[in-house]
VEXGU-737401 format. One record per atom (N, C-alpha, C): x, y, z; residue number from 1; residue in three letters. Coordinates in nm, 3 decimals, padded with zeros to 5 digits, always signed. Atoms other than C-alpha are relative to their C-alpha. Layout:
<<X,Y,Z>,NUM,ALA>
...
//
This chain:
<<+00.072,-00.025,+00.102>,1,UNK>
<<-10.569,-13.204,-04.174>,1,UNK>
<<-00.137,-00.059,+00.003>,1,UNK>
<<+00.122,+00.059,-00.005>,2,UNK>
<<-10.886,-13.400,-04.263>,2,UNK>
<<-00.024,-00.100,+00.093>,2,UNK>
<<+00.026,+00.128,-00.092>,3,UNK>
<<-11.066,-13.676,-04.075>,3,UNK>
<<+00.046,-00.121,-00.039>,3,UNK>
<<-00.039,+00.111,+00.071>,4,UNK>
<<-10.974,-13.927,-04.325>,4,UNK>
<<+00.123,+00.004,-00.100>,4,UNK>
<<-00.114,-00.027,+00.106>,5,UNK>
<<-10.690,-13.788,-04.561>,5,UNK>
<<+00.088,+00.085,+00.065>,5,UNK>
<<-00.122,-00.109,-00.039>,6,UNK>
<<-10.380,-13.589,-04.545>,6,UNK>
<<+00.041,+00.061,-00.128>,6,UNK>
<<-00.048,-00.078,+00.118>,7,UNK>
<<-10.265,-13.307,-04.772>,7,UNK>
<<+00.115,+00.070,+00.024>,7,UNK>
<<-00.096,-00.079,-00.015>,8,UNK>
<<-09.949,-13.128,-04.832>,8,UNK>
<<+00.035,+00.070,-00.140>,8,UNK>
<<-00.037,-00.088,+00.116>,9,UNK>
<<-09.808,-12.857,-05.073>,9,UNK>
<<+00.136,-00.008,+00.014>,9,UNK>
<<-00.146,+00.009,+00.014>,10,UNK>
<<-09.459,-12.916,-05.190>,10,UNK>
<<+00.050,+00.141,-00.028>,10,UNK>
<<-00.032,-00.132,+00.029>,11,UNK>
<<-09.243,-12.611,-05.233>,11,UNK>
<<+00.000,+00.035,-00.141>,11,UNK>
<<+00.013,-00.012,+00.162>,12,UNK>
<<-09.279,-12.648,-05.620>,12,UNK>
<<-00.139,+00.046,-00.017>,12,UNK>
<<+00.163,-00.039,+00.029>,13,UNK>
<<-09.666,-12.557,-05.566>,13,UNK>
<<-00.082,-00.115,-00.035>,13,UNK>
<<+00.097,+00.130,+00.011>,14,UNK>
<<-09.782,-12.928,-05.617>,14,UNK>
<<-00.062,-00.052,+00.123>,14,UNK>
<<+00.071,+00.053,-00.093>,15,UNK>
<<-10.052,-13.052,-05.411>,15,UNK>
<<-00.005,-00.146,-00.008>,15,UNK>
<<+00.007,+00.140,-00.007>,16,UNK>
<<-10.041,-13.421,-05.280>,16,UNK>
<<-00.081,-00.031,+00.107>,16,UNK>
<<+00.088,+00.045,-00.097>,17,UNK>
<<-10.292,-13.624,-05.086>,17,UNK>
<<+00.012,-00.139,+00.014>,17,UNK>
<<+00.014,+00.146,-00.019>,18,UNK>
<<-10.332,-13.971,-04.942>,18,UNK>
<<-00.103,-00.026,+00.116>,18,UNK>
<<+00.082,+00.034,-00.117>,19,UNK>
<<-10.556,-14.158,-04.694>,19,UNK>
<<-00.138,-00.073,-00.061>,19,UNK>
<<+00.130,+00.054,+00.038>,20,UNK>
<<-10.922,-14.282,-04.708>,20,UNK>
<<-00.040,+00.108,-00.112>,20,UNK>
<<+00.052,-00.064,+00.090>,21,UNK>
<<-11.121,-14.176,-04.999>,21,UNK>
<<-00.143,-00.030,-00.037>,21,UNK>
<<+00.132,+00.042,+00.022>,22,UNK>
<<-11.480,-14.289,-04.957>,22,UNK>
<<-00.093,+00.104,-00.033>,22,UNK>
<<+00.077,-00.136,+00.052>,23,UNK>
<<-11.606,-13.921,-05.040>,23,UNK>
<<+00.060,+00.073,-00.117>,23,UNK>
<<-00.054,-00.075,+00.108>,24,UNK>
<<-11.366,-13.842,-05.317>,24,UNK>
<<+00.086,+00.103,+00.038>,24,UNK>
<<-00.089,-00.111,-00.033>,25,UNK>
<<-11.152,-13.620,-05.115>,25,UNK>
<<+00.126,-00.005,-00.036>,25,UNK>
<<-00.143,-00.008,+00.061>,26,UNK>
<<-10.832,-13.730,-05.273>,26,UNK>
<<+00.012,+00.044,-00.157>,26,UNK>
<<-00.009,-00.081,+00.111>,27,UNK>
<<-10.935,-13.555,-05.582>,27,UNK>
<<+00.031,-00.074,-00.130>,27,UNK>
<<-00.025,+00.087,+00.127>,28,UNK>
<<-10.896,-13.858,-05.830>,28,UNK>
<<-00.121,-00.044,-00.077>,28,UNK>
<<+00.133,+00.036,+00.059>,29,UNK>
<<-11.257,-13.886,-05.946>,29,UNK>
<<-00.035,-00.136,+00.017>,29,UNK>
<<+00.035,+00.149,-00.043>,30,UNK>
<<-11.281,-14.221,-05.765>,30,UNK>
<<-00.023,+00.012,+00.151>,30,UNK>
<<+00.015,+00.022,-00.137>,31,UNK>
<<-11.332,-14.356,-05.423>,31,UNK>
<<+00.095,-00.102,+00.050>,31,UNK>
<<-00.110,+00.093,-00.030>,32,UNK>
<<-11.022,-14.564,-05.406>,32,UNK>
<<+00.094,+00.056,+00.108>,32,UNK>
<<-00.091,-00.061,-00.105>,33,UNK>
<<-10.817,-14.521,-05.077>,33,UNK>
<<+00.138,-00.024,-00.055>,33,UNK>
<<-00.157,+00.005,+00.060>,34,UNK>
<<-10.444,-14.458,-05.135>,34,UNK>
<<+00.085,+00.018,+00.131>,34,UNK>
<<-00.096,+00.000,-00.119>,35,UNK>
<<-10.154,-14.535,-04.893>,35,UNK>
<<+00.126,+00.081,-00.040>,35,UNK>
<<-00.125,-00.105,+00.059>,36,UNK>
<<-09.898,-14.338,-05.111>,36,UNK>
<<-00.072,+00.121,-00.050>,36,UNK>
<<+00.056,-00.130,+00.043>,37,UNK>
<<-09.951,-13.974,-05.203>,37,UNK>
<<-00.026,-00.005,-00.142>,37,UNK>
<<+00.032,-00.001,+00.142>,38,UNK>
<<-10.123,-13.905,-05.532>,38,UNK>
<<-00.024,+00.165,-00.020>,38,UNK>
<<+00.005,-00.164,+00.024>,39,UNK>
<<-10.098,-13.544,-05.694>,39,UNK>
<<-00.146,+00.042,-00.059>,39,UNK>
<<+00.100,-00.072,+00.050>,40,UNK>
<<-10.380,-13.309,-05.743>,40,UNK>
<<+00.042,+00.067,-00.097>,40,UNK>
<<-00.057,-00.059,+00.116>,41,UNK>
<<-10.367,-13.162,-06.085>,41,UNK>
<<+00.023,+00.150,+00.029>,41,UNK>
<<-00.052,-00.125,-00.007>,42,UNK>
<<-10.187,-12.827,-06.116>,42,UNK>
<<+00.128,+00.013,+00.083>,42,UNK>
<<-00.119,-00.022,-00.050>,43,UNK>
<<-09.871,-12.676,-05.983>,43,UNK>
<<+00.012,+00.141,+00.052>,43,UNK>
<<+00.010,-00.130,-00.050>,44,UNK>
<<-09.978,-12.350,-05.839>,44,UNK>
<<-00.071,+00.022,+00.129>,44,UNK>
<<+00.094,+00.012,-00.132>,45,UNK>
<<-10.130,-12.434,-05.498>,45,UNK>
<<+00.070,+00.070,+00.102>,45,UNK>
<<-00.060,-00.075,-00.113>,46,UNK>
<<-10.076,-12.199,-05.206>,46,UNK>
<<-00.045,-00.052,+00.130>,46,UNK>
<<+00.060,+00.047,-00.134>,47,UNK>
<<-10.305,-12.339,-04.941>,47,UNK>
<<-00.092,-00.081,-00.019>,47,UNK>
<<+00.097,+00.110,+00.004>,48,UNK>
<<-10.518,-12.641,-04.860>,48,UNK>
<<-00.055,-00.011,+00.135>,48,UNK>
<<+00.078,+00.013,-00.124>,49,UNK>
<<-10.759,-12.699,-04.587>,49,UNK>
<<-00.108,-00.128,-00.034>,49,UNK>
<<+00.077,+00.102,-00.011>,50,UNK>
<<-10.935,-13.039,-04.518>,50,UNK>
<<-00.094,-00.010,+00.113>,50,UNK>
<<+00.119,-00.004,-00.092>,51,UNK>
<<-11.271,-13.049,-04.342>,51,UNK>
<<-00.088,-00.113,-00.020>,51,UNK>
<<+00.063,+00.125,-00.009>,52,UNK>
<<-11.376,-13.399,-04.258>,52,UNK>
<<+00.004,-00.058,-00.149>,52,UNK>
<<+00.013,+00.055,+00.138>,53,UNK>
<<-11.469,-13.512,-04.603>,53,UNK>
<<+00.034,+00.086,-00.128>,53,UNK>
<<-00.004,-00.110,+00.092>,54,UNK>
<<-11.442,-13.185,-04.797>,54,UNK>
<<+00.144,+00.055,+00.007>,54,UNK>
<<-00.128,-00.058,-00.004>,55,UNK>
<<-11.114,-13.032,-04.910>,55,UNK>
<<-00.017,+00.140,-00.092>,55,UNK>
<<-00.021,-00.133,+00.033>,56,UNK>
<<-11.045,-12.673,-04.993>,56,UNK>
<<+00.143,+00.057,-00.043>,56,UNK>
<<-00.124,-00.056,+00.025>,57,UNK>
<<-10.754,-12.532,-05.197>,57,UNK>
<<-00.007,+00.126,-00.064>,57,UNK>
<<-00.017,-00.128,+00.047>,58,UNK>
<<-10.629,-12.184,-05.285>,58,UNK>
<<+00.119,-00.017,-00.099>,58,UNK>
<<-00.129,-00.005,+00.093>,59,UNK>
<<-10.396,-12.144,-05.602>,59,UNK>
<<+00.043,+00.142,+00.018>,59,UNK>
<<-00.064,-00.137,-00.026>,60,UNK>
<<-10.159,-11.855,-05.624>,60,UNK>
<<-00.074,+00.110,-00.079>,60,UNK>
<<+00.100,-00.093,+00.065>,61,UNK>
<<-10.416,-11.672,-05.846>,61,UNK>
<<-00.096,+00.047,+00.078>,61,UNK>
<<+00.084,-00.052,-00.086>,62,UNK>
<<-10.640,-11.652,-05.572>,62,UNK>
<<-00.138,-00.085,-00.015>,62,UNK>
<<+00.111,+00.082,+00.011>,63,UNK>
<<-10.891,-11.908,-05.704>,63,UNK>
<<-00.022,-00.107,+00.098>,63,UNK>
<<+00.045,+00.092,-00.108>,64,UNK>
<<-11.087,-12.118,-05.448>,64,UNK>
<<-00.041,-00.131,-00.075>,64,UNK>
<<+00.056,+00.124,+00.057>,65,UNK>
<<-11.131,-12.480,-05.547>,65,UNK>
<<-00.045,-00.089,+00.122>,65,UNK>
<<+00.056,+00.093,-00.112>,66,UNK>
<<-11.335,-12.748,-05.350>,66,UNK>
<<-00.030,-00.146,-00.057>,66,UNK>
<<+00.031,+00.138,+00.057>,67,UNK>
<<-11.378,-13.131,-05.397>,67,UNK>
<<-00.015,-00.095,+00.133>,67,UNK>
<<+00.028,+00.082,-00.090>,68,UNK>
<<-11.483,-13.422,-05.202>,68,UNK>
<<-00.147,-00.009,+00.045>,68,UNK>
<<+00.130,+00.021,-00.060>,69,UNK>
<<-11.788,-13.478,-04.967>,69,UNK>
<<-00.081,+00.120,-00.024>,69,UNK>
<<+00.072,-00.111,+00.023>,70,UNK>
<<-12.066,-13.261,-05.031>,70,UNK>
<<-00.164,-00.021,+00.061>,70,UNK>
<<+00.127,+00.047,-00.078>,71,UNK>
<<-12.331,-13.394,-04.781>,71,UNK>
<<-00.095,+00.118,+00.028>,71,UNK>
<<+00.093,-00.109,-00.046>,72,UNK>
<<-12.463,-13.052,-04.653>,72,UNK>
<<+00.012,+00.127,-00.094>,72,UNK>
<<-00.036,-00.102,+00.094>,73,UNK>
<<-12.371,-12.852,-04.970>,73,UNK>
<<+00.128,+00.095,+00.012>,73,UNK>
<<-00.126,-00.076,-00.029>,74,UNK>
<<-12.033,-12.735,-04.850>,74,UNK>
<<+00.093,+00.019,-00.100>,74,UNK>
<<-00.093,-00.038,+00.115>,75,UNK>
<<-11.865,-12.746,-05.189>,75,UNK>
<<-00.047,+00.124,-00.083>,75,UNK>
<<+00.043,-00.106,+00.066>,76,UNK>
<<-12.074,-12.461,-05.294>,76,UNK>
<<-00.053,-00.030,-00.153>,76,UNK>
<<+00.055,+00.028,+00.143>,77,UNK>
<<-12.234,-12.632,-05.608>,77,UNK>
<<-00.154,+00.012,-00.020>,77,UNK>
<<+00.138,-00.029,-00.002>,78,UNK>
<<-12.585,-12.534,-05.526>,78,UNK>
<<-00.077,-00.137,-00.001>,78,UNK>
<<+00.071,+00.119,-00.041>,79,UNK>
<<-12.679,-12.896,-05.423>,79,UNK>
<<+00.052,-00.058,+00.117>,79,UNK>
<<-00.056,+00.073,-00.102>,80,UNK>
<<-12.609,-13.131,-05.157>,80,UNK>
<<-00.026,-00.150,-00.015>,80,UNK>
<<-00.011,+00.156,+00.025>,81,UNK>
<<-12.525,-13.516,-05.140>,81,UNK>
<<+00.096,-00.029,-00.088>,81,UNK>
<<-00.095,+00.072,+00.078>,82,UNK>
<<-12.279,-13.720,-05.300>,82,UNK>
<<+00.140,+00.054,+00.024>,82,UNK>
<<-00.115,-00.025,-00.029>,83,UNK>
<<-11.933,-13.638,-05.372>,83,UNK>
<<+00.035,+00.064,-00.153>,83,UNK>
<<-00.031,-00.059,+00.113>,84,UNK>
<<-11.749,-13.440,-05.640>,84,UNK>
<<+00.151,+00.006,-00.017>,84,UNK>
<<-00.134,-00.033,+00.017>,85,UNK>
<<-11.399,-13.418,-05.817>,85,UNK>
<<+00.002,+00.170,+00.013>,85,UNK>
<<-00.024,-00.154,-00.027>,86,UNK>
<<-11.232,-13.067,-05.770>,86,UNK>
<<-00.067,+00.075,-00.118>,86,UNK>
<<+00.070,-00.104,+00.082>,87,UNK>
<<-11.412,-12.761,-05.911>,87,UNK>
<<+00.040,+00.126,+00.047>,87,UNK>
<<-00.050,-00.136,-00.049>,88,UNK>
<<-11.324,-12.411,-05.926>,88,UNK>
<<-00.133,+00.085,+00.014>,88,UNK>
//
């Protein structure tokens, strides 16, 4: 998975993450590290990919969600810098 965090989708469609969170990659709208898994909101996740500090998830309806580090504008928010909680 990512450089500093780990993600997993359970068979019930829930997405769970744990690890370092200095860029908000754990999707909890904070920068607190987690040694135990925390759930990302929603129950219809089908795919997840962690790229260094940025996380990308696809739900079963085909929507793409992104959160975490946005240093180079990789979250597609029309800006660069900082971090973001998950966005559609």
